[in-house]
N, C-alpha and C positions, 0 to 999 in steps of 0.2 A: 444439560450434561451434568452428570454426578460422578464424583471420584470416590471410589470405595477403597479405603485404606487397607494396608496389609493386615492390621489387627482385626478389622471388620471382616475381611475376606477369609481369615482363618476359621471363622465360625461357619463358613459355607463349605469347608473341606471335609471329606470323609477319608479315613485310612483306607489304603488300597495297595495290596501286594508290595509292601515295604515302602510305599510312597503315599501320595495323596490323590484324591479324585475331586475334580471341580466340575460342577454342572450348573449352567445357567441357560434357561429357556431351551433345554434339550441339547445344548452344545456341551459335550463332555470332553474334558482335557485332563491330562495327568501331569504330576510334578514330583520332584524329589528334592530333598534338602541337601544342598552342597555348600552351605555356609556363605553364599553370596548375599550381600545386604539387599533387602527389598527397596524399591523406590518409595521415598517418603511423600506424604501429602505436600509438604513444603516444597520439595523439588518439583513435583508434578505441577503445582500451582505456579511456580517460578517459570517453568517452560511455557505453560499456557499463557502467562502474562506477556512474555517476550513475543510469542507468536501473535497474540492479540494486538500488539503494537504495530504489526506488519500487515495483517489482514483481519477482517471481521471474523468472528467464530460462530456466526449464526448457523453454519452447516454442521457444527459439532454438537449433536443432541443426544448421542448414545452414552451410556455409563462406561466409565473406565475403571477396571478392577486392577488394583496394585497387589498382585499376588506375592506371598511371602517366600516362595521357593522357585527353583528353576524349572521351566517348562520342559517336557520331554515329548519326543515325537510319537511314541507308541505306548501301548498299554502294558503288557507283560514284558515284552522285550523293550526296555526303556529307550535304547538308541541314543542318538545325540540330542543335546539340549538346544533350545532356541529361545529367542528373547521375548517375542510378543506375537499376538495374532489378532486379526480383525474379522469381525462378523457383521452382518447387517444390523444386529441388535445390540452389540457391545464390543468392547476392546479389552483384551487382557494383556497385562504387562508383567513379565516375570522378574525375578530378582536379578540384579546386576545390569539392568537396562540403563544405558547412558542417554544423554540429551539428543544426540544425533539420531540414534535408533528410535527413540520415542517419537521424534518429529517425522522420521521416515514412515513409521507406522501410521501416523496421523495423515500422511499423504495417501495411504491406502483407504483410510476412512473417507477422505475427500473424494477419491475416485469412486468409492462405493456410493457416495451420496449423489454425485453428479453424472457418473458414467454407468451407474448400476452394474459395475464391473467387480465381481468378487475376486480379490487378488489371490485367493488360495484354492478355491473350489471350481472355478469355471474357466478363466482365461479365454473368454470369448473375444477373439481378436477383432471382430467386427465392431465391438464397442469402443475399441481404441483406434479405429481406422483414421479418424481425423487427426488425433494426436500423433500417431505414427507418421502420417504424411507431413505434418507440421514439423515434427522432430527430425525427419529424414531417415527413419528406420524403414528401409526399403525391403521389398520381397527378396532381394538378393542376399540379405543378411540371414544366414542360416544358424547363427550362434544362439546361445541361450537368451541373450538380451532381446533379440527380435521375437523369440517365441514367448518371452515373459515380459511384455511391454509395461505391465503394471509396476515392475521393479524399477524400470527406468523412470517412469512417471513419479513414483514416490521419492526417488533420489533427486529428480528435478525439483520437486516440491521443497524438499529439505534444503537443497543447495541455493535455490533462487530466493528463498526466504531468509537466508543468512545464517543457517545452522551448520557451520563447518565447511571445510574445503571440498572440492570435487574429488571423489575417490574411485570412480569407475575407470579403469584403464581401457576397457573394451569399447567404450563409446565416448565421444568428446563432450565437454561441458555444453549445456544448453545455451542457445542464443536468447537475447532478450524477448523475442517473439513468443517463446515458450511461457514466460511469465505472463505475457498478454493472454495466451491461451488459457492458462490456469485461472487467472483472476477474472477472466471473462465470464466464468460460470456464476460468479457472485453477483453479477449485475445483468443477468438475463440470458446467459448461454452464449455459445460460440458459433451460432449458425452463420454469422458474418463477422469477420475481423473488423476492428475499427479502422484498419488500413483501407477498407472498402466502402465505408459509409460516406454519404453525401455531406461534404463539409459546408454546404450552404444552409443546411437545416439547423434550427436552434439547438444548442448543445444541452440546454436544461441545467447547466451548472451555474452556481451563484458566485458572486464576487467573494463572499465569505469562504466558500470551499476552496477557491483558487488561492486566497490569502493563507489558508491553513496549509496548503500544499507548498507554498513558497516561503513559509515562515522560516526565519533564520538565515536567509540568503540575501544577496544584493537585490533580488527581485521582489522582496517582501513589500506588500502594500499595493501591488499593481493589479490586484483583482478587478477593481473598478475599470481600469483602462482597457483590460481585455474584454470585459462585458460591453463597454461602450463601443469598442471596435466591432464586436459581433452585431450589435444593434444597428450601427451605421452602415456596415458594408455586407451584412449577411454572411459572415465567415465565422465558423465555430470558435468560440472563445476557448474551448478545451484544446482544440488544435493549435490555436495561436499561442497558448501558454506552453504546451508541450514542445512545440517547435522552438520557441524562445529558449526553453531550458536546455534542449539538446544542442542547439547551435552555439549558445553562449556559455555553456558549462555552468548553468545556474546563475548567469550574470557575472561570472568571474573571469571570463576571457579578456585578453588585452583589448581586443576590438570592442567588446561590450563596455569595458571600463573607460577606455580612452575616447571612443566614438559613439557611445550609447547605441551601438548597433547590435541588436539581440538576435538577428537572423542570418548573420554572415552575408548580408545583402551587398551584392556586387563585390564580394570578397573572392576574386577569381583565384584558381589554383596556382597560377604562375606568380602572383604577388598578393596574397590574401589581405595582409594588413594595409599595404599601400593603396590597394584598389578599393577597399571597403568604404562604403559611404558613411559619412558622419551625420549624426542627428543631434538636435539640441537637447533631447531628453529621451528617456526610455518610452514615455508616453507617446511622443511624436513618432518614434520608430514604430511602435505597435500600430498606430493609426495609419501610417504611410504603407507599411507592408501589408496590412489587411486590405487596403484599397488596391494595392498592386496585385496581390494574389487573386482577389475577387475578379478583377478585370481581365487578367492575363491567363490564369490557370483554371478558374472555376466557371467562368462564363463560357458557354458553348461557342461563342464567336471569338474568344480570346486566342491570341496567336500561339500560346503554349498549351492550350487545353487538350488533355487526353482523357477527360472525364473528371468530374468534381470530387475526387477522392485522393487520399494520400498516394494510393497506388498509381493513379493517373498523374499526379504531380511528380512522382519519383522519376518518370521517364524523361523529364526535361529540367527539373529543378536541381537535382543532386546526382552526382556521379556514383555515390554509394548506393549499391543495389539494396542494402538493408535499411536505407533511410526511412522508408514508410513504416516498416515494422518497428523500428526504434521509437518513432514518434507515437505509434499506436500503443506501444507498451506504456509510455508515459501518460497517455490519455486515460488508460485504464486506472493508473494510480491516482490520477486527479479525481476520477469518479468515485473511487473507493474512499476518498477523504470524507465524502458525505455519509458513508456507512460507519465510520469510526465514532464510538461514543465519546462525548465531550463532558468532562467533569464539570459539574455546576460550580461556578465561581460565586463566592459569597458577595453579595452586593455591599458596597461601601456604606450605603444608606438604605434603609428598609423601604423607602417610599419613592424610589426613582425608576424602578424597572418599567420599561415601556414609555417613559417620558421622552419627549422630543429632544430634551437637552441632556439626556443620560450621559453620553460620552464626554460632553463638556464638563459636567459636574464631576465625573470620575477623575478627569484630568486635573481639574482644579484641586481636588482632594489630594491627588498624588503629588502635586507641586506645593502643597501646604498652604494654598491660598484660602481655602474654606474648610471648616471643620464640622459643620452641621450642629445639631442640637444634642443635648445630653441623652435623650431617649433613643438615639440612633437614627433619627429622621433628618431629612434635609428641608422638607416642605418647599419643593421647587416652585410652587405657584403662589407662595406667600409673598406679599410686597416686602422689598428689602428696606430696612430702616437706615437712617443716616449713620448710626453707630456701626451697623454691620458693614455698610459700604466703606466707611472709613477704615475699619479693621482690615478689610480685604485689600484696600489700597496700600496700607502700611506694609502688609505682608508682601505685596507685589513689588513695592519699592525695595524691600529688604532682599528679595530674590534677585532683582536687577543689580543691586549693589554687590551681592555675592558673586554674580557672574562677571561683573567688571573687575573685581579683585582677582578672580581666578585667571582671567585673561592677562592681567597685568603681571602676574607672577611667572607667566610662561616666557 
């Protein structure tokens, strides 16, 4: 993906009938100068950076032209202005385009990439069939939004990714399952919703990915517990994580905090807090519920089994008919954590990467117990001298003394 700035784009314009003509790979468009400011490179990069924090941008490979004037609908009879336009080969952004419109148009690029659905020149409704069915745009809807489903798709894209409030009065805001539908294209298409997959199959997710997903919440650091439960009971760790997040509000619910109950287990509608089962720890809760779900909901002989999927579980596990779709949407987000680029962290020592004691050494450095050598190395396999051991012990005792003093002051 390349961004062509307004100054660069000016060199591609030719005067035409009191305005300007823009031609890229045979797609000719016209524009006039009405003093609106063009979108700057800084602004475009800011928008794309915010978007990249929400989803990977590997689908965005076409150039984006930041044109310096307002786009016009026709050639000689200039007609009304418009903001942007998307083609299979590029995207053009006119002067005065705001952030919400910019991301809306990127929603069209996304549709072009995955639905092969040209939002302006084709409107082949068959390409949007699955989306319309998921979105609830039925054949009884005769208004413009049903006939132009790409506009609703682009607005869903913008709204669900956090760029402004919902602004379409004619159709309601999208349910979470629509985000599941959109994000599903990034990890292999939407031929089957995650609400329908077999939860007994290995999830393929790592403890590290789960920990990234849960970072900054009371559930942080539980990735290993979810993976161990999957290995022991053949229940998808992705499902177990998403279910815990949904039922416990990311571990912040009163039942989760007071009773370590992440799944609303035995929290009956009549008295949810009083009836909810208490567990000694989050880890014990994950292990117990994984076993319970495996035996009773996923096992063909289980007393509540209606198929080993979220959709099957929804029939007996939860009264909320959208329960399966909500968990499926969270499962999509977990998988997308694997796609996000992670900035390389500079090693505290130049020679410990990959060493079995890497994390211990880093922690010791953070606590001020060890400082390494002047050349930036730690030399982890070098025998420790008596002087080095004594120095580490002194620092450790100093840290203990500081902790005791801090407690005494409280």
